[in-house]
DRENRO-972265 format. One line per field, with one value per residue: residue number from 1; residue in one letter; chain; x, y, z of N, C-alpha, C in turn. Coordinates in Angstrom, 2 decimals, padded with zeros to 5 digits. Example, Ala and Ser with C-alpha at 12.3 -4.5 7.8 and 13.67 -1.06 7.14 Angstrom:
! residues 2
n: 1  2
res: a  s
chain: A  A
n_u: 013.19  012.85
n_v: -005.69  -002.25
n_w: 007.80  007.08
ca_u: 012.30  013.67
ca_v: -004.50  -001.06
ca_w: 007.80  007.14
c_u: 013.20  012.90
c_v: -003.30  000.03
c_w: 007.80  007.87
This chain:
! residues 97
n: 1  2  3  4  5  6  7  8  9  10  11  12  13  14  15  16  17  18  19  20  21  22  23  24  25  26  27  28  29  30  31  32  33  34  35  36  37  38  39  40  41  42  43  44  45  46  47  48  49  50  51  52  53  54  55  56  57  58  59  60  61  62  63  64  65  66  67  68  69  70  71  72  73  74  75  76  77  78  79  80  81  82  83  84  85  86  87  88  89  90  91  92  93  94  95  96  97
res: x  x  x  x  x  x  x  x  x  x  x  x  x  x  x  x  x  x  x  x  x  x  x  x  x  x  x  x  x  x  x  x  x  x  x  x  x  x  x  x  x  x  x  x  x  x  x  x  x  x  x  x  x  x  x  x  x  x  x  x  x  x  x  x  x  x  x  x  x  x  x  x  x  x  x  x  x  x  x  x  x  x  x  x  x  x  x  x  x  x  x  x  x  x  x  x  x
chain: A  A  A  A  A  A  A  A  A  A  A  A  A  A  A  A  A  A  A  A  A  A  A  A  A  A  A  A  A  A  A  A  A  A  A  A  A  A  A  A  A  A  A  A  A  A  A  A  A  A  A  A  A  A  A  A  A  A  A  A  A  A  A  A  A  A  A  A  A  A  A  A  A  A  A  A  A  A  A  A  A  A  A  A  A  A  A  A  A  A  A  A  A  A  A  A  A
n_u: 001.63  001.12  -000.86  -003.19  -003.50  -004.92  -004.57  -003.25  -002.05  -000.24  001.81  002.65  003.54  005.66  007.28  008.11  009.63  011.63  012.72  013.96  015.94  019.45  021.49  021.91  020.96  019.04  015.72  013.62  010.80  007.89  004.83  001.41  000.69  -001.03  -003.99  -003.08  -000.66  -000.44  000.89  002.06  000.22  -000.76  -003.33  -005.36  -006.47  -009.57  -009.31  -007.25  -008.43  -010.55  -009.15  -007.87  -010.05  -010.66  -010.99  -008.70  -006.55  -006.85  -005.45  -002.83  -000.89  002.34  003.33  001.90  002.70  005.46  005.37  004.34  006.44  008.46  007.31  007.50  010.16  012.12  014.93  015.71  013.54  011.99  010.46  011.69  011.41  009.33  007.04  005.35  002.41  000.03  -002.32  -002.16  000.22  003.28  004.98  008.28  009.98  012.33  014.03  016.14  017.61
n_v: 046.03  047.02  048.95  047.48  046.57  046.80  049.71  049.20  046.78  047.42  048.80  046.75  044.76  046.11  046.54  043.94  043.46  045.34  044.23  041.81  042.68  043.23  045.38  048.52  047.57  047.86  048.66  048.34  049.41  049.28  050.79  051.55  054.95  057.28  059.43  061.88  062.43  063.89  065.13  068.35  070.27  068.02  066.27  063.87  060.89  059.12  056.47  056.61  058.40  056.79  054.65  056.04  056.72  054.46  052.77  051.51  053.04  055.56  056.33  056.26  058.17  059.64  060.90  059.62  056.92  057.13  058.01  055.70  053.94  055.14  054.90  052.19  051.94  052.54  054.34  057.35  057.16  057.51  058.74  057.79  057.80  057.60  056.02  056.61  055.29  053.97  053.38  054.79  055.86  054.54  054.50  054.66  053.63  053.96  052.73  052.58  050.30
n_w: -013.77  -011.32  -011.04  -010.89  -008.33  -005.00  -002.86  -000.30  -000.84  -002.81  -001.46  000.31  -001.51  -002.78  -000.57  -000.08  -002.40  -001.91  000.42  -000.49  -002.17  -002.48  -000.42  -001.91  -004.27  -007.30  -008.26  -010.96  -012.68  -014.72  -015.65  -016.50  -017.22  -015.16  -015.13  -014.16  -015.29  -017.61  -020.66  -021.46  -023.82  -025.09  -026.54  -025.47  -027.10  -027.77  -026.87  -024.99  -023.14  -022.30  -021.07  -018.97  -017.48  -016.17  -013.09  -012.04  -012.90  -011.84  -009.50  -010.30  -010.84  -011.41  -009.10  -007.06  -007.39  -006.90  -004.25  -003.00  -003.52  -002.00  000.55  000.81  001.26  -000.62  -001.75  -003.48  -005.24  -008.34  -011.34  -014.36  -017.05  -020.03  -022.26  -025.05  -026.22  -028.58  -027.21  -024.84  -022.31  -021.00  -017.97  -016.64  -013.76  -011.06  -008.21  -005.28  -003.04
ca_u: 000.52  000.93  -002.13  -004.29  -003.53  -005.45  -003.53  -002.44  -001.28  000.88  002.90  003.14  004.31  006.92  008.11  008.73  010.70  012.71  013.32  014.80  017.07  020.63  021.74  022.43  020.30  018.10  014.43  013.11  009.41  007.12  003.39  000.63  000.60  -002.35  -004.49  -002.37  000.65  -000.63  001.97  001.55  -000.18  -001.15  -004.76  -005.53  -007.50  -010.69  -008.85  -006.50  -009.41  -011.27  -008.26  -007.65  -011.29  -010.77  -010.67  -007.33  -005.55  -007.14  -004.43  -001.55  -000.04  003.74  003.54  001.37  003.56  006.71  005.06  004.23  007.79  009.16  006.72  008.01  011.55  013.07  015.58  015.83  012.42  011.75  010.03  012.89  011.13  007.97  006.92  004.03  001.85  -001.24  -003.39  -001.76  001.66  003.87  006.00  009.38  010.36  013.53  014.28  017.34  017.55
ca_v: 045.43  047.67  049.69  046.55  046.19  047.77  050.59  048.57  045.70  048.03  049.04  045.45  044.11  046.82  046.25  042.63  043.67  046.04  043.29  040.80  043.29  043.46  046.81  049.16  047.00  048.75  048.14  049.03  049.04  050.05  050.66  052.53  056.26  057.68  060.65  063.05  062.53  064.42  065.90  069.64  070.39  066.71  066.01  062.42  060.33  058.49  055.25  057.06  058.93  055.63  053.96  056.87  056.75  053.19  052.91  051.04  054.05  056.85  056.66  055.82  059.27  059.46  061.31  058.56  055.73  057.45  058.03  054.31  053.38  055.69  054.29  050.82  051.99  052.81  055.65  057.91  056.73  058.53  058.39  058.02  057.83  057.27  055.52  056.95  054.24  054.31  053.23  055.42  055.92  053.71  055.22  053.86  054.07  053.35  052.96  051.93  049.84
ca_w: -013.07  -010.02  -011.01  -010.65  -006.92  -004.03  -002.31  000.75  -001.44  -003.55  -000.50  000.79  -002.58  -002.97  000.62  -000.30  -003.39  -001.19  001.37  -001.12  -002.87  -001.66  -000.22  -003.12  -005.44  -007.98  -008.68  -012.14  -012.88  -015.69  -015.45  -017.25  -016.60  -014.73  -015.76  -013.67  -015.94  -018.96  -021.25  -021.92  -025.24  -025.63  -026.49  -025.50  -027.96  -027.03  -026.19  -023.80  -022.18  -021.77  -020.15  -017.78  -016.71  -015.45  -011.66  -011.74  -013.24  -011.21  -008.50  -010.83  -011.28  -011.02  -007.71  -006.19  -007.49  -006.21  -002.81  -002.57  -003.54  -000.83  001.74  000.86  001.69  -001.70  -001.80  -004.83  -006.09  -009.36  -012.69  -015.15  -018.48  -020.46  -023.62  -025.58  -027.06  -029.20  -026.24  -023.59  -022.07  -019.96  -017.21  -016.09  -012.42  -010.49  -006.80  -004.80  -001.65
c_u: 000.24  -000.42  -003.33  -004.47  -004.23  -004.30  -002.65  -001.58  -000.09  002.07  003.49  003.98  005.66  007.84  008.82  009.84  011.89  013.46  014.29  015.95  018.27  020.81  022.43  021.79  019.26  016.84  013.96  011.71  008.82  005.65  002.69  000.61  -000.84  -002.76  -003.78  -001.02  000.56  000.56  001.39  001.28  -000.53  -002.65  -004.97  -006.67  -008.55  -010.25  -008.11  -007.44  -010.19  -010.42  -008.08  -008.90  -011.45  -010.28  -009.24  -006.28  -005.75  -006.06  -003.02  -000.70  001.38  003.96  003.02  002.26  004.86  006.50  004.96  005.60  008.58  008.63  007.21  009.49  012.56  013.61  015.63  014.73  012.09  011.18  011.20  012.65  009.68  008.01  005.50  003.59  000.52  -002.38  -003.05  -000.26  002.06  004.96  007.03  009.82  011.61  013.61  015.49  017.12  018.74
c_v: 046.11  048.37  048.78  046.22  047.24  048.52  049.90  047.43  046.23  048.20  047.71  044.74  044.79  046.67  044.91  042.71  044.32  045.08  042.33  041.38  043.42  044.96  047.41  048.63  047.96  047.99  048.99  048.51  049.89  049.77  051.74  053.85  056.55  059.00  061.91  063.28  063.09  065.26  067.23  069.63  069.06  066.55  064.51  062.00  059.62  057.24  055.62  057.61  057.79  054.88  054.74  056.98  055.48  053.37  052.50  052.12  055.38  057.28  056.34  056.97  059.02  059.83  060.26  057.32  055.96  057.48  056.61  053.65  053.87  055.08  052.86  050.78  052.32  054.23  056.08  057.41  057.85  057.92  058.75  058.01  057.52  056.81  055.78  055.85  054.70  054.30  053.85  055.35  055.01  054.53  054.22  054.48  053.32  053.71  052.16  051.49  050.36
c_w: -011.74  -009.94  -010.77  -009.17  -006.06  -003.37  -001.28  000.20  -002.23  -002.62  -000.04  -000.27  -002.79  -001.76  000.47  -001.34  -002.71  -000.27  000.70  -001.94  -001.94  -001.48  -001.46  -004.39  -006.00  -008.37  -009.85  -012.41  -014.00  -015.44  -016.27  -016.48  -016.23  -015.37  -015.28  -014.34  -017.36  -019.40  -021.74  -023.43  -025.88  -025.47  -026.58  -026.42  -027.13  -026.29  -024.90  -022.74  -021.53  -020.75  -018.85  -016.92  -015.88  -014.01  -011.33  -012.01  -012.52  -010.23  -009.00  -011.38  -010.78  -009.56  -006.74  -006.21  -006.74  -004.69  -002.26  -002.53  -002.32  000.46  001.91  001.22  000.62  -001.61  -003.27  -005.77  -007.07  -010.62  -013.60  -016.65  -018.76  -021.91  -024.07  -026.52  -027.62  -028.18  -024.88  -023.41  -020.92  -019.29  -016.69  -014.78  -011.97  -009.01  -006.37  -003.36  -000.90
């Protein structure tokens, strides 16, 4: 659901997650991949192209999500996996307090 939030709200929400985690606690998140996360040699279908054209996903590339996680205070913020679905891909992220 992170991709549904305005930019400033993304940081604020993740700061709150960071605040309530105990030191050393891990945060795991999954969200739709943005258009900047294309897999080499992958030709997206019409549904995937339609989803990536949506304003909510335009800023949801892995580099942007990781930057927001770092701005919220997470150490070792990283994309740790992906799940290819018929209607697009889901990215998995992890950060540590």
